Backbone of each chain as ProteinMPNN parsed JSONL, in Angstrom:
{"seq_chain_A": "XXXXXXXXXXXXXXXXXXXXXXXXXXXXXXXXXXXXXXXXXXXXXXXXXXXXXXXXXXXXXXXXXXXXXXXXXXXXXXXXXXXXXXXXXXXXXXXXXXXXXXXXXXXXXXXXXXX", "coords_chain_A": {"N_chain_A": [[35.606, -72.455, 45.115], [37.509, -69.977, 43.553], [36.995, -66.781, 41.986], [38.969, -66.267, 40.155], [39.649, -68.617, 38.863], [37.815, -68.997, 36.775], [38.4, -66.683, 35.411], [40.881, -67.222, 34.393], [40.602, -68.715, 32.113], [41.01, -68.818, 28.598], [38.821, -67.537, 26.54], [36.975, -68.121, 23.486], [36.177, -66.171, 20.468], [33.453, -65.989, 20.712], [33.123, -66.054, 23.387], [33.319, -68.558, 24.519], [34.403, -71.879, 25.526], [35.583, -75.107, 24.553], [34.426, -78.072, 26.149], [35.493, -81.108, 27.086], [33.892, -84.065, 27.856], [34.246, -86.647, 30.05], [33.809, -89.963, 31.157], [34.366, -90.724, 34.517], [35.382, -93.115, 35.626], [35.564, -95.237, 33.689], [36.858, -93.875, 31.736], [35.907, -93.33, 29.221], [35.334, -91.124, 26.483], [32.646, -89.07, 26.403], [31.219, -86.932, 25.215], [31.405, -83.665, 23.648], [30.958, -80.447, 24.813], [30.015, -76.947, 25.098], [31.098, -74.19, 27.026], [30.426, -71.098, 28.645], [31.69, -68.428, 30.754], [29.903, -68.313, 32.895], [28.557, -70.789, 32.731], [30.714, -72.473, 33.276], [31.348, -71.614, 35.864], [29.026, -72.444, 37.229], [29.239, -75.208, 36.787], [31.554, -75.826, 38.189], [30.811, -75.376, 40.784], [28.345, -76.534, 41.437], [28.261, -79.297, 41.296], [27.093, -80.498, 39.176], [26.966, -80.736, 35.613], [26.829, -77.914, 33.548], [26.144, -76.57, 30.404], [26.63, -74.129, 27.741], [24.237, -73.793, 25.385], [24.738, -73.623, 22.061], [22.995, -73.805, 19.901], [20.464, -73.313, 20.967], [20.951, -71.061, 22.369], [21.06, -70.756, 25.2], [21.472, -71.526, 28.73], [22.146, -74.865, 29.693], [21.555, -77.307, 31.707], [22.785, -80.353, 31.996], [20.7, -83.121, 31.818], [18.464, -82.103, 33.093], [16.166, -82.092, 31.54], [16.242, -84.596, 30.228], [16.895, -86.408, 32.2], [19.363, -87.516, 32.135], [21.726, -87.031, 33.825], [24.856, -85.43, 34.512], [27.164, -85.901, 36.882], [29.635, -84.06, 38.479], [33.02, -84.964, 38.706], [35.615, -84.176, 38.447], [37.756, -81.537, 37.176], [39.648, -79.968, 34.724], [41.97, -77.66, 33.257], [43.477, -76.942, 30.15], [46.911, -76.716, 28.859], [47.235, -74.346, 27.398], [45.072, -72.986, 28.239], [42.567, -72.908, 27.019], [40.817, -75.024, 26.74], [38.65, -77.313, 28.318], [38.561, -80.152, 30.485], [36.318, -82.292, 31.721], [35.606, -84.503, 34.224], [33.133, -86.879, 34.777], [30.291, -88.516, 36.357], [28.189, -90.25, 34.539], [24.723, -90.46, 34.192], [22.711, -92.766, 32.681], [22.308, -92.447, 29.106], [24.748, -90.541, 27.364], [24.365, -89.273, 24.949], [22.039, -87.46, 22.908], [20.763, -89.024, 21.089], [20.343, -91.371, 22.3], [22.401, -93.1, 22.299], [25.247, -94.438, 24.054], [27.602, -92.867, 24.106], [28.411, -89.796, 22.352], [29.98, -90.45, 20.275], [29.602, -92.957, 19.334], [28.358, -93.75, 16.948], [29.55, -93.189, 14.452], [32.033, -94.338, 12.782], [35.051, -93.504, 11.384], [36.931, -95.051, 10.235], [39.898, -94.992, 9.847], [43.134, -95.203, 8.187], [45.464, -97.128, 9.887], [48.264, -96.37, 11.971], [51.63, -97.427, 12.822], [54.113, -97.815, 15.383]], "CA_chain_A": [[36.203, -71.96, 43.873], [37.693, -68.532, 43.502], [36.597, -66.222, 40.694], [40.085, -66.229, 39.213], [39.675, -69.834, 38.055], [37.068, -68.705, 35.555], [39.099, -65.606, 34.698], [42.097, -67.738, 33.758], [40.301, -69.377, 30.843], [41.04, -68.025, 27.368], [37.581, -67.811, 25.817], [37.056, -67.796, 22.056], [35.544, -64.904, 20.081], [32.067, -66.02, 21.19], [33.114, -66.162, 24.845], [33.101, -69.969, 24.857], [35.509, -72.831, 25.453], [35.109, -76.488, 24.454], [34.567, -78.901, 27.355], [35.474, -82.544, 26.821], [33.237, -84.746, 28.97], [34.807, -87.999, 30.136], [33.359, -90.779, 32.29], [35.513, -90.669, 35.437], [35.97, -94.42, 35.96], [35.909, -96.002, 32.481], [37.632, -92.959, 30.9], [35.291, -93.083, 27.91], [34.948, -89.762, 26.117], [31.205, -89.144, 26.204], [30.724, -85.857, 24.352], [32.028, -82.365, 23.799], [30.012, -79.343, 24.885], [30.626, -75.619, 25.161], [30.798, -73.437, 28.246], [30.911, -69.739, 28.853], [32.194, -68.264, 32.115], [28.848, -68.631, 33.856], [28.353, -72.242, 32.7], [31.836, -73.077, 33.992], [31.184, -71.309, 37.289], [27.999, -73.353, 37.753], [29.759, -76.583, 36.741], [32.579, -76.001, 39.231], [30.263, -75.152, 42.127], [27.056, -77.188, 41.691], [28.339, -80.747, 41.233], [26.378, -80.91, 37.967], [27.514, -80.06, 34.432], [26.009, -76.978, 32.783], [26.716, -76.082, 29.157], [25.929, -73.112, 26.973], [23.751, -74.374, 24.14], [24.919, -72.69, 20.951], [21.819, -73.836, 19.018], [19.298, -72.715, 21.634], [21.386, -69.812, 22.998], [20.631, -70.716, 26.597], [22.149, -72.493, 29.583], [21.597, -76.21, 29.545], [22.104, -78.188, 32.731], [22.609, -81.688, 31.418], [19.859, -84.037, 32.561], [17.242, -81.481, 33.627], [15.044, -82.557, 30.712], [16.373, -86.012, 29.86], [17.266, -87.261, 33.332], [20.705, -88.046, 31.933], [22.544, -86.106, 34.604], [26.312, -85.604, 34.629], [27.707, -85.457, 38.163], [31.03, -83.641, 38.298], [34.014, -85.673, 39.511], [36.899, -83.491, 38.321], [37.773, -80.529, 36.111], [40.997, -79.511, 34.428], [42.161, -76.701, 32.176], [44.669, -77.397, 29.433], [48.154, -75.954, 28.989], [47.08, -72.98, 26.882], [43.954, -72.346, 28.934], [41.373, -72.709, 26.198], [40.017, -76.25, 26.646], [38.32, -77.916, 29.608], [38.323, -81.593, 30.558], [35.455, -82.487, 32.878], [35.34, -85.901, 34.567], [31.752, -86.96, 35.28], [29.579, -89.784, 36.459], [27.06, -90.078, 33.627], [23.52, -91.265, 34.401], [22.073, -93.103, 31.403], [23.018, -92.165, 27.86], [25.271, -89.179, 27.213], [23.979, -88.693, 23.66], [20.604, -87.233, 22.746], [20.229, -90.09, 20.234], [20.181, -92.564, 23.114], [23.677, -93.823, 22.341], [25.992, -94.245, 25.294], [28.415, -91.666, 23.881], [28.129, -89.11, 21.081], [30.946, -90.91, 19.273], [29.372, -94.381, 19.074], [27.667, -94.117, 15.703], [30.176, -92.856, 13.17], [33.435, -94.745, 12.725], [35.632, -92.998, 10.132], [37.75, -96.14, 9.698], [41.15, -94.46, 9.29], [44.337, -96.017, 8.055], [46.108, -97.211, 11.196], [49.713, -96.232, 11.96], [52.368, -98.277, 13.768], [55.416, -97.329, 15.842]], "C_chain_A": [[36.361, -70.446, 43.96], [37.399, -68.035, 42.081], [37.731, -66.298, 39.685], [40.229, -67.51, 38.403], [38.987, -69.569, 36.718], [37.788, -67.631, 34.737], [40.351, -66.093, 33.978], [41.846, -68.377, 32.408], [40.413, -68.376, 29.692], [39.822, -68.403, 26.548], [37.75, -67.456, 24.339], [36.273, -66.513, 21.75], [34.085, -64.817, 20.522], [31.975, -66.129, 22.714], [32.951, -67.581, 25.349], [34.415, -70.745, 24.847], [34.92, -74.238, 25.324], [35.39, -77.241, 25.756], [34.405, -80.365, 26.957], [34.89, -83.224, 28.057], [33.63, -86.218, 28.95], [34.243, -88.718, 31.361], [34.546, -91.022, 33.228], [36.161, -92.021, 35.68], [36.387, -95.212, 34.72], [36.812, -95.211, 31.544], [37.109, -92.842, 29.471], [35.066, -91.593, 27.698], [33.478, -89.809, 25.702], [30.704, -88.141, 25.174], [31.633, -84.653, 24.484], [30.926, -81.316, 23.809], [30.758, -78.033, 24.989], [30.187, -74.906, 26.426], [31.244, -71.995, 28.086], [31.314, -69.61, 30.327], [31.143, -68.669, 33.151], [28.562, -70.142, 33.887], [29.486, -72.948, 33.445], [31.719, -72.827, 35.493], [30.153, -72.249, 37.914], [28.521, -74.782, 37.834], [30.742, -76.83, 37.885], [32.005, -75.926, 40.646], [29.032, -75.985, 42.452], [27.113, -78.714, 41.7], [27.6, -81.348, 40.048], [26.93, -80.12, 36.788], [26.46, -79.169, 33.777], [26.786, -76.524, 31.56], [26.02, -74.8, 28.722], [25.519, -73.761, 25.66], [23.87, -73.348, 23.027], [23.688, -72.665, 20.05], [20.621, -73.139, 19.664], [19.624, -71.383, 22.294], [20.848, -69.683, 24.42], [21.466, -71.706, 27.403], [21.394, -73.8, 29.564], [22.282, -77.076, 30.596], [21.756, -79.613, 32.347], [21.779, -82.566, 32.357], [18.578, -83.429, 33.093], [16.009, -81.915, 32.841], [15.072, -84.067, 30.534], [16.514, -86.951, 31.053], [18.687, -87.793, 33.252], [21.751, -87.087, 32.506], [24.024, -86.457, 34.492], [26.763, -85.019, 35.96], [29.198, -85.196, 38.012], [31.954, -84.403, 39.248], [35.399, -85.029, 39.439], [36.82, -82.483, 37.195], [39.198, -80.024, 35.959], [40.995, -78.569, 33.234], [43.46, -77.076, 31.463], [45.79, -76.352, 29.46], [48.055, -74.54, 28.431], [45.765, -72.339, 27.32], [42.691, -72.184, 28.133], [40.505, -73.948, 26.027], [39.854, -76.854, 28.034], [38.159, -79.424, 29.461], [37.572, -81.845, 31.86], [35.236, -83.988, 33.064], [33.971, -85.962, 35.235], [31.364, -88.401, 35.584], [28.278, -89.592, 35.686], [25.915, -90.999, 34.017], [22.883, -91.516, 33.048], [22.945, -92.728, 30.228], [23.535, -90.734, 27.857], [24.689, -88.498, 25.98], [22.469, -88.553, 23.555], [19.95, -88.275, 21.839], [19.907, -91.348, 21.024], [21.421, -93.437, 23.146], [24.409, -93.509, 23.642], [26.907, -93.026, 25.211], [28.031, -91.05, 22.534], [29.048, -89.568, 19.959], [30.721, -92.372, 18.885], [29.047, -94.68, 17.619], [28.538, -94.035, 14.451], [31.683, -93.108, 13.186], [34.012, -94.341, 11.372], [36.656, -93.959, 9.529], [39.052, -95.651, 9.064], [42.161, -95.566, 8.991], [45.087, -95.965, 9.381], [47.623, -97.087, 11.034], [50.358, -97.102, 13.022], [53.675, -97.613, 14.145], [56.529, -97.948, 15.032]], "O_chain_A": [[35.452, -69.735, 44.389], [37.538, -68.776, 41.107], [37.482, -66.384, 38.482], [40.871, -67.497, 37.352], [39.529, -69.886, 35.659], [37.78, -67.675, 33.507], [40.827, -65.438, 33.05], [42.783, -68.565, 31.632], [39.967, -67.234, 29.801], [39.789, -69.468, 25.931], [38.562, -66.601, 23.984], [35.77, -65.852, 22.659], [33.54, -63.726, 20.687], [30.885, -66.279, 23.266], [32.498, -67.796, 26.474], [35.401, -70.324, 24.241], [33.88, -74.533, 25.914], [36.439, -77.073, 26.378], [33.329, -80.8, 26.547], [35.344, -82.984, 29.175], [33.386, -86.935, 27.979], [34.201, -88.161, 32.458], [35.605, -91.472, 32.79], [37.367, -92.086, 35.918], [37.467, -95.802, 34.708], [37.456, -95.783, 30.664], [37.8, -92.309, 28.603], [34.658, -90.882, 28.616], [33.117, -90.511, 24.757], [29.852, -88.472, 24.349], [32.525, -84.625, 25.332], [30.067, -81.295, 22.928], [31.989, -78.007, 24.973], [29.034, -75.013, 26.842], [32.278, -71.701, 27.486], [31.278, -70.596, 31.063], [31.467, -69.292, 34.162], [28.349, -70.707, 34.96], [29.243, -73.916, 34.166], [31.964, -73.726, 36.298], [30.376, -72.789, 38.998], [28.283, -75.484, 38.816], [30.759, -77.909, 38.477], [32.647, -76.367, 41.599], [28.694, -76.137, 43.626], [26.134, -79.366, 42.065], [27.495, -82.568, 39.93], [27.32, -78.963, 36.943], [25.346, -79.609, 33.491], [27.951, -76.138, 31.664], [24.972, -74.429, 29.252], [26.372, -74.229, 24.905], [23.187, -72.324, 23.043], [23.362, -71.62, 19.488], [19.855, -72.456, 18.985], [18.73, -70.657, 22.727], [20.268, -68.665, 24.799], [22.087, -72.61, 26.844], [20.17, -73.836, 29.437], [23.417, -77.519, 30.421], [20.595, -80.02, 32.37], [22.111, -82.733, 33.53], [17.681, -84.163, 33.509], [14.932, -82.085, 33.412], [14.048, -84.736, 30.673], [16.28, -88.154, 30.93], [19.167, -88.443, 34.181], [22.523, -86.446, 31.792], [24.395, -87.627, 34.392], [26.751, -83.803, 36.151], [29.931, -86.027, 37.476], [31.697, -84.475, 40.45], [36.258, -85.306, 40.277], [35.926, -82.555, 36.352], [39.866, -79.696, 36.94], [40.157, -78.658, 32.337], [44.43, -77.48, 32.105], [45.634, -75.26, 30.008], [48.715, -73.63, 28.932], [45.393, -71.275, 26.826], [41.817, -71.405, 28.514], [39.552, -73.928, 25.248], [40.799, -76.899, 28.821], [37.679, -79.911, 28.437], [38.105, -81.645, 32.951], [34.738, -84.662, 32.163], [33.685, -85.189, 36.149], [32.004, -89.356, 35.142], [27.383, -88.867, 36.12], [26.119, -92.204, 34.159], [22.548, -90.568, 32.338], [24.171, -92.694, 30.336], [22.84, -89.818, 28.297], [24.535, -87.276, 25.964], [21.714, -89.397, 24.038], [18.726, -88.399, 21.819], [19.285, -92.276, 20.508], [21.497, -94.394, 23.916], [24.214, -92.454, 24.245], [26.973, -92.238, 26.155], [27.41, -91.699, 21.693], [28.909, -89.123, 18.82], [31.547, -92.964, 18.19], [29.412, -95.737, 17.106], [28.282, -94.748, 13.481], [32.484, -92.244, 13.541], [33.523, -94.779, 10.331], [37.184, -93.713, 8.444], [39.283, -95.871, 7.875], [42.051, -96.693, 9.475], [45.318, -94.888, 9.931], [48.2, -97.623, 10.088], [49.716, -97.473, 14.005], [54.285, -96.925, 13.327], [57.701, -97.659, 15.273]]}, "seq_chain_B": "XXXXXXXXXXXXXXXXXXXXXXXXXXXXXXXXXXXXXXXXXXXXXXXXXXXXXXXXXXXXXXXXXXXXXXXXXXXXXXXXXXXXXXXXXXXXXXXXXXXXXXXXXXXXXXXXXXX", "coords_chain_B": {"N_chain_B": [[39.738, -94.418, 2.369], [36.885, -92.53, 1.608], [36.053, -89.502, -0.144], [33.75, -88.392, 0.82], [33.636, -88.744, 3.551], [35.135, -86.687, 4.733], [33.622, -84.599, 3.752], [31.314, -84.838, 5.188], [31.673, -83.667, 7.647], [30.726, -81.033, 9.821], [32.0, -78.024, 9.598], [33.397, -75.289, 11.49], [33.021, -71.629, 11.502], [35.542, -70.876, 10.749], [36.323, -72.955, 9.229], [37.136, -75.194, 10.612], [37.35, -78.012, 12.903], [37.114, -79.232, 16.25], [39.4, -81.641, 17.527], [39.524, -84.247, 19.611], [42.08, -85.851, 21.278], [42.943, -89.035, 22.164], [44.58, -91.456, 24.113], [44.875, -94.708, 22.893], [44.873, -97.119, 24.367], [45.049, -96.691, 27.213], [43.093, -94.842, 27.443], [43.362, -92.248, 28.282], [42.739, -88.757, 27.981], [44.577, -86.804, 25.909], [45.036, -84.318, 24.626], [43.567, -81.472, 22.939], [43.155, -80.666, 19.611], [42.973, -78.82, 16.487], [41.422, -79.351, 13.351], [41.315, -78.855, 9.825], [39.644, -79.609, 6.686], [41.654, -80.71, 5.061], [43.672, -81.404, 6.925], [42.284, -83.364, 8.333], [41.863, -85.209, 6.271], [44.52, -85.987, 5.768], [45.122, -87.091, 8.28], [43.394, -89.272, 8.362], [44.396, -90.884, 6.405], [47.165, -91.217, 6.546], [48.103, -92.469, 8.826], [49.2, -91.002, 10.824], [48.799, -88.213, 13.012], [47.688, -85.097, 11.889], [47.372, -81.662, 12.487], [45.678, -78.461, 12.122], [47.4, -75.637, 12.799], [46.317, -73.028, 14.64], [47.62, -70.847, 15.713], [50.022, -70.636, 14.297], [49.092, -70.784, 11.758], [49.372, -72.947, 9.93], [49.837, -76.295, 8.601], [50.421, -78.976, 10.845], [52.092, -81.645, 11.556], [51.969, -83.799, 14.055], [54.76, -84.396, 16.018], [56.739, -84.187, 14.087], [58.618, -82.203, 14.578], [59.125, -82.438, 17.35], [59.41, -85.142, 17.784], [57.475, -86.438, 19.15], [55.39, -88.316, 18.2], [52.078, -89.03, 17.053], [50.476, -91.911, 16.474], [47.851, -93.036, 14.499], [45.024, -94.746, 15.669], [42.304, -94.963, 15.619], [39.257, -93.291, 14.577], [36.582, -91.131, 15.04], [33.437, -89.545, 14.416], [31.26, -87.158, 15.873], [27.758, -87.103, 17.009], [26.466, -84.824, 15.989], [28.19, -84.122, 14.05], [30.304, -82.321, 14.265], [32.562, -82.606, 15.822], [35.588, -84.335, 16.399], [36.929, -87.478, 17.421], [39.908, -88.829, 18.061], [41.698, -91.733, 18.282], [44.852, -92.588, 19.474], [48.293, -93.785, 19.401], [50.491, -92.529, 21.466], [53.734, -91.258, 21.258], [56.101, -90.571, 23.634], [55.77, -87.402, 25.344], [52.592, -85.823, 25.217], [52.123, -83.135, 25.511], [53.369, -79.844, 24.827], [54.739, -78.758, 26.893], [56.109, -80.773, 28.023], [54.733, -82.297, 29.763], [52.796, -85.285, 30.314], [50.111, -85.268, 29.429], [48.079, -82.587, 28.092], [46.454, -81.735, 30.06], [47.453, -82.117, 32.551], [48.461, -80.198, 34.341], [46.759, -78.296, 35.528], [44.497, -78.332, 37.804], [41.2, -77.736, 38.464], [39.732, -78.202, 40.671], [36.877, -78.802, 41.359], [33.64, -78.592, 43.03], [32.381, -81.676, 43.991], [29.877, -83.834, 42.663], [27.216, -86.131, 43.605], [25.448, -89.17, 42.878]], "CA_chain_B": [[38.812, -93.361, 2.784], [36.224, -91.815, 0.519], [36.037, -88.051, 0.065], [32.541, -87.949, 1.526], [33.875, -88.723, 4.996], [35.532, -85.321, 5.068], [32.509, -83.709, 3.406], [30.236, -84.985, 6.168], [31.946, -82.889, 8.852], [30.231, -79.653, 9.884], [33.127, -77.187, 10.016], [32.981, -74.0, 12.062], [33.14, -70.478, 10.608], [36.926, -70.841, 10.273], [36.612, -74.178, 8.477], [37.834, -76.1, 11.519], [36.603, -78.786, 13.899], [37.978, -79.704, 17.33], [39.735, -83.068, 17.525], [39.954, -84.758, 20.91], [43.096, -86.884, 21.07], [42.857, -89.955, 23.292], [45.453, -92.636, 24.042], [43.939, -95.78, 22.527], [44.798, -98.228, 25.328], [44.762, -96.212, 28.573], [41.923, -93.958, 27.313], [43.639, -90.879, 28.728], [42.613, -87.656, 27.026], [45.92, -86.229, 25.842], [45.018, -82.927, 24.172], [42.59, -81.14, 21.906], [43.704, -79.873, 18.526], [41.996, -78.392, 15.479], [41.662, -79.848, 11.997], [40.468, -78.494, 8.689], [39.356, -80.786, 5.866], [42.908, -81.308, 4.593], [44.322, -82.051, 8.078], [41.553, -84.601, 8.608], [42.162, -86.155, 5.193], [45.86, -86.54, 6.026], [45.062, -87.908, 9.497], [42.673, -90.52, 8.087], [45.048, -91.687, 5.369], [48.618, -91.341, 6.711], [48.473, -93.181, 10.043], [49.792, -89.999, 11.715], [47.877, -87.107, 13.236], [48.024, -83.749, 11.428], [46.465, -80.602, 12.905], [45.867, -77.109, 11.637], [47.827, -74.77, 13.886], [45.657, -71.722, 14.55], [48.573, -69.782, 16.058], [51.02, -70.5, 13.231], [48.386, -70.809, 10.471], [49.984, -73.918, 9.027], [49.66, -77.687, 8.996], [51.333, -79.354, 11.914], [52.035, -83.084, 11.775], [52.447, -83.958, 15.426], [55.957, -85.194, 16.178], [57.767, -83.92, 13.073], [59.666, -81.413, 15.226], [59.389, -82.902, 18.723], [59.526, -86.596, 17.893], [56.352, -86.971, 19.924], [54.461, -88.723, 17.154], [50.803, -89.674, 17.371], [50.037, -92.886, 15.476], [46.386, -93.126, 14.501], [44.451, -96.075, 15.942], [40.875, -94.924, 15.348], [38.736, -91.936, 14.386], [35.12, -91.104, 15.069], [32.764, -88.254, 14.297], [30.166, -87.192, 16.848], [26.372, -87.205, 16.53], [26.098, -83.678, 15.163], [29.14, -84.01, 12.946], [31.214, -81.176, 14.367], [33.679, -82.898, 16.725], [36.3, -85.569, 16.089], [37.624, -88.191, 18.497], [40.968, -89.592, 17.407], [42.451, -92.63, 19.17], [46.239, -92.596, 19.006], [49.375, -94.284, 20.234], [51.337, -91.348, 21.664], [55.152, -91.449, 21.571], [56.581, -89.502, 24.516], [54.802, -86.482, 25.934], [51.648, -85.188, 24.287], [52.085, -81.678, 25.709], [54.603, -79.136, 24.473], [55.45, -78.436, 28.137], [56.768, -81.977, 28.493], [53.781, -83.106, 30.528], [52.254, -86.424, 29.569], [48.932, -84.757, 28.73], [47.914, -81.13, 28.212], [45.54, -81.463, 31.165], [48.08, -82.553, 33.806], [49.006, -79.167, 35.227], [45.843, -77.295, 36.085], [43.312, -78.937, 38.414], [40.285, -76.659, 38.857], [39.224, -78.589, 41.99], [35.457, -78.473, 41.474], [32.753, -79.274, 43.956], [32.019, -82.966, 43.412], [28.469, -84.222, 42.809], [26.962, -87.56, 43.861], [24.145, -89.701, 42.446]], "C_chain_B": [[38.178, -92.709, 1.557], [36.117, -90.335, 0.879], [34.839, -87.628, 0.904], [32.69, -87.995, 3.037], [34.22, -87.305, 5.437], [34.384, -84.346, 4.801], [31.38, -83.768, 4.43], [30.446, -84.149, 7.419], [31.324, -81.499, 8.724], [31.345, -78.794, 10.459], [32.616, -75.885, 10.603], [33.255, -72.86, 11.071], [34.553, -70.33, 10.042], [37.302, -72.085, 9.469], [37.308, -75.237, 9.297], [36.857, -76.909, 12.37], [37.574, -79.208, 14.996], [38.169, -81.213, 17.236], [40.282, -83.436, 18.906], [40.917, -85.911, 20.654], [43.192, -87.733, 22.334], [43.821, -91.123, 23.081], [44.585, -93.881, 23.895], [43.813, -96.856, 23.593], [44.446, -97.762, 26.744], [43.502, -95.343, 28.615], [42.128, -92.586, 27.944], [43.351, -89.879, 27.618], [43.928, -86.878, 27.053], [45.898, -84.737, 25.539], [43.799, -82.721, 23.282], [43.296, -80.275, 20.877], [42.608, -79.528, 17.541], [42.412, -78.916, 14.114], [40.761, -79.134, 11.011], [40.31, -79.749, 7.824], [40.639, -81.485, 5.419], [43.649, -82.0, 5.742], [43.612, -83.36, 8.411], [41.836, -85.642, 7.533], [43.523, -86.808, 5.414], [45.829, -87.488, 7.223], [44.42, -89.268, 9.215], [43.42, -91.44, 7.127], [46.517, -91.986, 5.648], [49.043, -92.141, 7.937], [49.148, -92.295, 11.076], [48.82, -88.825, 11.828], [48.47, -85.8, 12.709], [46.944, -82.781, 11.893], [46.64, -79.387, 12.01], [46.24, -76.248, 12.838], [47.206, -73.391, 13.711], [46.647, -70.598, 14.843], [49.587, -69.56, 14.937], [50.387, -70.453, 11.848], [49.1, -71.703, 9.461], [49.661, -75.327, 9.496], [50.78, -78.089, 9.932], [51.149, -80.857, 12.113], [52.747, -83.38, 13.075], [53.659, -84.887, 15.461], [57.052, -84.9, 15.174], [58.92, -83.11, 13.655], [60.095, -82.04, 16.557], [59.762, -84.365, 18.81], [58.359, -87.247, 18.616], [55.167, -87.285, 18.999], [53.178, -89.277, 17.758], [50.417, -90.595, 16.216], [48.535, -93.1, 15.608], [45.938, -94.569, 14.722], [42.946, -96.129, 15.684], [40.432, -93.49, 15.174], [37.224, -92.01, 14.308], [34.624, -89.668, 14.99], [31.555, -88.288, 15.22], [28.798, -87.041, 16.178], [25.946, -86.008, 15.703], [27.202, -83.282, 14.181], [30.146, -82.883, 13.064], [32.387, -81.385, 15.318], [34.259, -84.262, 16.396], [36.912, -86.157, 17.354], [38.626, -89.121, 17.832], [41.687, -90.424, 18.469], [43.857, -92.771, 18.604], [47.122, -93.449, 19.92], [50.409, -93.156, 20.295], [52.766, -91.771, 22.001], [55.604, -90.282, 22.443], [55.448, -88.649, 25.038], [53.865, -85.936, 24.871], [51.749, -83.672, 24.348], [53.433, -81.039, 25.398], [55.399, -78.722, 25.722], [56.287, -79.602, 28.637], [55.892, -82.833, 29.388], [53.227, -84.228, 29.65], [51.002, -86.031, 28.794], [48.859, -83.243, 28.931], [47.007, -80.742, 29.377], [46.157, -81.811, 32.521], [48.24, -81.423, 34.816], [47.973, -78.398, 36.027], [44.518, -77.914, 36.536], [42.421, -77.827, 38.955], [39.531, -76.994, 40.153], [37.74, -78.231, 42.182], [34.809, -79.108, 42.687], [32.27, -80.554, 43.285], [30.543, -83.253, 43.667], [28.33, -85.726, 43.009], [25.59, -87.944, 43.334], [23.18, -89.709, 43.618]], "O_chain_B": [[38.866, -92.38, 0.591], [36.095, -89.968, 2.053], [34.899, -86.627, 1.618], [31.926, -87.335, 3.742], [33.657, -86.793, 6.405], [34.2, -83.38, 5.542], [30.578, -82.839, 4.522], [29.503, -83.938, 8.182], [31.385, -80.87, 7.668], [31.607, -78.828, 11.661], [31.527, -75.428, 10.257], [33.671, -73.103, 9.938], [34.741, -69.731, 8.983], [38.456, -72.251, 9.074], [38.0, -76.094, 8.746], [35.695, -76.536, 12.533], [38.733, -79.511, 14.712], [37.244, -81.959, 16.916], [41.359, -82.993, 19.305], [40.605, -86.835, 19.904], [43.481, -87.231, 23.42], [43.87, -91.706, 21.998], [43.663, -94.09, 24.683], [42.748, -97.458, 23.722], [43.618, -98.39, 27.404], [42.918, -95.131, 29.677], [41.166, -91.838, 28.122], [43.676, -90.119, 26.455], [44.335, -86.36, 28.093], [46.66, -83.972, 26.131], [43.099, -83.668, 22.925], [43.948, -79.287, 21.214], [41.449, -79.897, 17.734], [43.592, -78.924, 13.766], [39.602, -78.842, 11.304], [40.786, -80.824, 8.191], [40.703, -82.714, 5.401], [44.201, -83.082, 5.545], [44.261, -84.355, 8.734], [42.029, -86.819, 7.838], [43.671, -88.021, 5.268], [46.436, -88.559, 7.189], [44.846, -90.287, 9.758], [43.121, -92.631, 7.041], [47.074, -92.91, 5.055], [50.223, -92.463, 8.079], [49.62, -92.789, 12.1], [48.116, -88.487, 10.877], [49.601, -85.441, 13.037], [45.753, -83.037, 11.72], [47.602, -79.285, 11.248], [45.468, -76.145, 13.791], [47.522, -72.672, 12.763], [46.526, -69.509, 14.281], [49.967, -68.422, 14.659], [51.057, -70.123, 10.869], [49.392, -71.309, 8.332], [49.262, -75.534, 10.642], [51.913, -77.618, 9.833], [50.191, -81.298, 12.748], [53.964, -83.233, 13.187], [53.594, -86.023, 14.991], [58.192, -85.319, 15.375], [60.073, -83.307, 13.271], [61.286, -82.154, 16.844], [60.365, -84.795, 19.793], [58.27, -88.473, 18.683], [54.125, -86.63, 19.017], [53.184, -89.902, 18.818], [50.078, -90.135, 15.126], [48.022, -93.317, 16.706], [46.408, -95.49, 14.053], [42.376, -97.212, 15.548], [41.14, -92.566, 15.575], [36.661, -92.845, 13.599], [35.285, -88.725, 15.425], [30.894, -89.32, 15.343], [28.692, -86.877, 14.962], [25.132, -86.159, 14.792], [27.138, -82.221, 13.561], [30.781, -82.518, 12.075], [33.131, -80.444, 15.594], [33.528, -85.221, 16.148], [37.356, -85.429, 18.242], [38.257, -90.067, 17.138], [42.219, -89.881, 19.437], [44.038, -93.037, 17.416], [46.75, -93.785, 21.044], [51.101, -92.87, 19.318], [52.981, -92.555, 22.926], [55.5, -89.127, 22.031], [54.312, -89.106, 25.162], [54.29, -85.623, 23.759], [51.492, -82.992, 23.355], [54.489, -81.611, 25.666], [56.578, -78.381, 25.629], [57.083, -79.449, 29.564], [56.256, -83.957, 29.735], [53.197, -84.131, 28.423], [50.844, -86.414, 27.635], [49.497, -82.693, 29.829], [46.813, -79.557, 29.649], [45.459, -81.802, 33.534], [48.162, -81.659, 36.022], [48.284, -77.894, 37.107], [43.56, -78.008, 35.769], [42.847, -77.058, 39.817], [38.781, -76.165, 40.669], [37.397, -77.447, 43.067], [35.349, -80.035, 43.291], [31.805, -80.525, 42.145], [30.018, -82.957, 44.741], [29.212, -86.498, 42.633], [24.67, -87.126, 43.342], [22.029, -90.118, 43.466]]}, "name": "protein", "num_of_chains": 2, "seq": "XXXXXXXXXXXXXXXXXXXXXXXXXXXXXXXXXXXXXXXXXXXXXXXXXXXXXXXXXXXXXXXXXXXXXXXXXXXXXXXXXXXXXXXXXXXXXXXXXXXXXXXXXXXXXXXXXXXXXXXXXXXXXXXXXXXXXXXXXXXXXXXXXXXXXXXXXXXXXXXXXXXXXXXXXXXXXXXXXXXXXXXXXXXXXXXXXXXXXXXXXXXXXXXXXXXXXXXXXXXXXXXXXXXXXX"}
């Protein structure tokens, strides 16, 4: 990875960008986390996902405490350079609640639209 | 939809939450947009996705200009209540560049990790 990859990201006012985490084979969306330049640099070079924890104000390499490691399988930047999509192989549950994904629990039951 | 669905979201300092947009059948992640309470209310009740455009500072019902409508197929809130996952049926390209998704163009080519 060259340094300019990280420099190309448009960070928000807090120096962060949202990172969508997707299981590489099933394509399930597992969670959304936040990365700063250093978290992205680590994620792109270490084969493991590292976030910036906004609540704890520290780097958080997913799985170091829980064992629920995210192995990196791909990484993409969106068209306006401010959102990341990280493909991973998730070990165990992605969600701290023990749910498989962070979106399992709360169905908002919208009105469905049709073509 | 009851009003409390919208009230349950934890909005950021700008009154917004990120909304991950995913094709309901292929599970491709198409884009990430931003919603305020009114955009979410419209999205949950109209069968069409409405965002808040941060650059234009106005509501933006996807497809009204481009024809690239997003029909709502599902909506979920994550475990800490600050991120939305919207399942849609995308008409045409999701990206304003004409790409199928906003993540097609820029592969960051990370180091891959293995279990």
